[in-house]
C-alpha positions as CSV (number, residue, x, y, z in Angstrom):
1,M,-7.5,9.7,-28.1
2,D,-4.1,12.4,-27.1
3,T,-3.0,12.0,-23.9
4,A,-4.0,15.8,-23.3
5,L,-7.7,15.4,-23.6
6,R,-7.9,12.5,-22.1
7,R,-6.6,14.1,-19.1
8,Y,-9.2,17.0,-19.6
9,D,-11.6,14.5,-19.7
10,I,-11.0,13.1,-16.3
11,I,-10.1,16.8,-15.3
12,K,-13.9,18.1,-16.1
13,K,-15.1,14.6,-14.7
14,Y,-13.7,14.7,-11.3
15,R,-13.4,18.9,-10.8
16,D,-17.0,19.1,-8.9
17,K,-16.3,16.4,-6.6
18,K,-15.1,16.8,-3.5
19,M,-13.6,15.4,-0.6
20,K,-15.5,14.3,2.3
21,C,-14.5,14.8,5.9
22,P,-14.1,11.4,7.4
23,F,-15.1,12.8,11.0
24,C,-18.4,14.7,10.2
25,G,-19.3,13.9,6.0
26,H,-19.4,17.8,5.1
27,L,-18.3,17.8,1.6
28,D,-16.6,20.6,1.2
29,T,-13.0,20.6,3.0
30,Q,-10.1,22.9,2.0
31,V,-6.5,21.8,1.2
32,K,-4.3,24.2,3.7
33,D,-1.1,22.3,2.4
34,S,0.5,20.3,0.1
35,R,3.6,18.8,-1.0
36,P,5.3,15.6,-2.6
37,S,6.5,12.9,-0.7
38,D,10.7,12.2,0.0
39,D,10.1,9.4,-2.6
40,G,8.2,11.6,-5.2
41,L,5.2,9.5,-5.8
42,T,2.9,10.5,-4.0
43,I,1.5,13.7,-2.9
44,R,1.0,14.5,0.8
45,R,-2.4,17.4,1.5
46,R,-3.8,18.1,4.6
47,R,-7.1,19.5,4.8
48,F,-9.5,21.1,7.0
49,C,-13.2,21.0,7.2
50,P,-15.0,24.4,7.7
51,E,-18.2,22.3,9.2
52,C,-16.3,20.3,12.5
53,N,-13.1,22.0,13.1
54,S,-11.5,18.9,11.8
55,R,-7.8,18.6,10.1
56,F,-7.0,15.1,8.2
57,T,-4.3,13.8,6.0
58,T,-4.8,12.7,2.1
59,F,-2.6,11.2,-0.2
60,E,-3.0,10.9,-4.0
61,R,-0.7,8.6,-5.7
62,V,-0.2,7.3,-9.6
63,Q,-1.9,4.2,-10.2
64,L,-0.5,2.6,-13.4
65,R,-2.8,-0.1,-13.9
66,E,-6.2,-2.3,-12.2
67,L,-5.0,-5.0,-10.3
68,T,-7.0,-8.0,-9.7
69,V,-5.5,-10.4,-7.2
70,V,-6.0,-14.0,-8.1
71,K,-6.2,-16.4,-4.6
72,K,-5.5,-19.8,-4.5
73,N,-8.8,-21.0,-4.5
74,G,-9.6,-19.0,-8.0
75,E,-11.2,-16.6,-6.4
76,R,-10.9,-13.2,-8.3
77,R,-11.0,-9.5,-6.1
78,M,-9.5,-6.1,-6.8
79,F,-6.3,-5.4,-5.3
80,D,-6.6,-3.6,-1.9
81,R,-3.8,-1.4,-1.3
82,D,-4.7,-0.4,2.2
83,K,-5.1,-4.4,3.1
84,L,-1.5,-4.9,1.9
85,A,-0.5,-1.9,4.1
86,H,-2.9,-3.7,7.1
87,S,-1.3,-6.8,6.7
88,I,2.6,-5.6,6.6
89,G,1.4,-3.5,9.5
90,I,0.5,-6.1,12.0
91,A,4.5,-7.4,10.7
92,I,6.0,-4.0,11.7
93,R,4.0,-3.7,15.2
94,K,6.0,-2.9,17.5
95,R,9.1,-2.7,15.4
96,P,11.1,0.1,14.6
97,V,9.7,0.8,11.4
98,S,7.9,4.3,11.1
99,A,4.8,4.9,9.3
100,E,6.5,6.7,6.1
101,Q,8.9,3.9,5.8
102,L,5.3,1.7,5.5
103,E,4.3,3.7,3.3
104,Q,7.4,3.5,1.4
105,L,7.4,-0.5,1.8
106,V,3.7,-0.7,0.2
107,T,4.5,2.0,-2.4
108,R,7.6,0.2,-3.8
109,I,5.5,-3.4,-3.6
110,T,2.4,-1.7,-5.4
111,Q,4.7,-0.6,-8.1
112,K,6.7,-4.3,-8.7
113,L,3.4,-5.5,-8.7
114,E,2.0,-2.8,-10.8
115,S,5.2,-2.8,-13.3
116,L,4.6,-6.9,-14.2
117,G,2.6,-5.9,-17.0
118,E,-0.4,-8.3,-16.6
119,N,-3.6,-7.2,-14.5
120,E,-4.2,-10.7,-13.2
121,I,-1.2,-11.6,-10.4
122,P,-1.4,-14.4,-7.9
123,T,-1.6,-14.0,-4.4
124,S,1.4,-16.5,-4.4
125,L,3.5,-13.7,-6.2
126,I,2.6,-11.1,-3.9
127,G,3.2,-12.9,-0.8
128,K,6.8,-13.4,-2.2
129,T,7.1,-9.3,-3.6
130,V,6.0,-8.4,0.4
131,M,8.7,-11.1,2.4
132,D,11.4,-10.4,-0.1
133,E,10.9,-6.2,0.8
134,L,10.5,-7.5,4.6
135,K,14.0,-8.7,4.3
136,K,15.3,-5.3,3.4
137,V,13.5,-3.9,6.1
138,D,13.6,-5.8,9.4
139,S,13.8,-9.4,10.4
140,V,11.4,-10.1,12.8
141,A,9.2,-8.5,10.8
142,Y,10.0,-10.6,8.1
143,I,9.6,-13.7,10.0
144,R,6.4,-12.7,11.5
145,F,4.8,-12.4,7.9
146,A,6.7,-15.5,6.7
147,S,4.7,-17.3,9.8
148,V,1.2,-16.1,8.2
149,Y,2.2,-16.4,4.7
150,R,3.5,-19.6,4.8
151,D,1.2,-21.2,7.4
152,F,3.7,-22.4,10.0
153,R,2.5,-25.2,11.8
154,E,5.4,-26.2,14.5
155,A,8.5,-24.6,15.8
156,N,11.0,-26.1,13.1
157,D,9.6,-23.8,10.5
158,F,10.8,-20.5,12.6
159,E,13.6,-22.5,12.9
160,D,14.0,-22.9,8.7
161,I,13.2,-19.7,8.1
162,V,15.6,-18.1,10.8
163,G,18.1,-20.2,8.5
164,E,17.7,-18.8,5.9
165,L,17.7,-15.5,7.3
166,D,21.3,-16.3,8.5
167,S,22.9,-18.3,5.6
168,K,21.6,-15.3,3.2
169,T,23.4,-12.4,6.1
């Protein structure tokens, strides 16, 4: 099927779908402002609900493929970008990393995973990719994430990871 026809079918399918207000559930919200993000990979939309007069923001981004996460026990789950953002958010908590930097970090990680060409991604690869990206952003967040990802049990584990950081800088 040609790309233009496929795009038309998608638009036709979702044309009558409305964005629901997260505050009151009203189905007819209005877009007040749309602009691309700095990286050009997402579109930020400011929305308004005429029912409860609330304002909220949505983001629209390209998804290259549906990813399935393969856990250590063999269980398979759909990749959840929000779960990834939450996990990284815990690591960067109270660090000088802005919400925009977090969004860019999650986008970079997601794009790397999608561009691998595989639909099934092991959790070990996701963890390694997160650590590689966090190391570039904030060393404390990197150590925090590593302590959970590598399941640190004693203080020596922290010393080892700090030693790795020191040897690479």
